[in-house]
C-alpha positions in Angstrom: 53.1 25.9 -8.4 54.1 29.1 -6.7 54.4 32.5 -8.1 58.3 32.3 -8.1 58.1 29.0 -10.2 56.0 30.5 -12.7 58.1 33.6 -13.2 61.2 31.3 -13.4 59.5 29.3 -16.1 58.5 32.4 -18.0 62.0 33.8 -18.1 63.6 30.5 -18.8 61.3 29.8 -21.6 61.5 33.3 -23.0 65.3 33.1 -23.0 65.3 29.5 -24.5 63.1 30.5 -27.5 65.0 33.9 -27.8 68.4 32.3 -27.9 67.3 29.6 -30.4 66.1 32.3 -32.7 69.2 34.3 -32.2 71.1 31.2 -33.0 69.3 30.4 -36.1 69.7 34.0 -37.4 73.4 33.8 -36.6 74.0 30.5 -38.3 72.3 32.0 -41.5 74.2 35.0 -41.4 77.4 33.2 -40.6 77.0 30.9 -43.5 76.3 33.9 -45.8 79.3 35.9 -44.6 81.7 33.2 -43.8 84.1 34.3 -46.5 84.4 37.8 -44.9 85.8 36.5 -41.5 83.2 38.7 -39.6 83.8 38.7 -35.8 80.3 39.9 -35.5 78.6 36.6 -36.6 80.8 34.7 -34.4 79.9 36.8 -31.5 76.2 36.5 -32.3 76.6 32.6 -32.5 78.3 32.5 -29.0 75.7 34.8 -27.4 73.0 32.7 -28.9 74.5 29.5 -27.4 74.9 31.2 -24.0 71.4 32.6 -23.9 69.9 29.1 -25.1 72.0 27.4 -22.4 70.8 29.8 -19.7 67.1 29.4 -20.7 67.5 25.8 -20.8 69.0 25.7 -17.4 66.4 28.1 -15.7 63.5 26.2 -17.4 64.8 22.8 -16.2 65.3 24.0 -12.7 61.7 25.5 -12.5 60.3 22.2 -13.5 62.6 20.3 -11.2 62.0 22.6 -8.2 58.1 22.4 -9.0 57.7 18.7 -9.4 60.6 17.2 -7.2 60.1 15.4 -4.1 60.7 17.8 -0.9 63.9 16.9 1.0 65.4 17.8 4.3 63.2 19.7 6.7 60.4 20.2 4.1 59.9 16.5 4.0 59.3 16.3 7.7 62.6 14.7 8.6 63.8 15.6 11.9 67.6 16.2 12.4 
């Protein structure tokens, strides 16, 4: 694996774990403050889901790019 793949994997895993922690915290807070219609907890839920999805996407891309089969000119196919 190249350095760029390791950096992508680190950023993706950090965002994934951070998003899940934020989502869990927001779910607890939303459940507690549900009767108050607090838009802050809803915004935190949305942000947690978005960060989790971003982390999952970047992590999956890094893993697929590092372990996938080369295509095109990288595979030695002449066009």
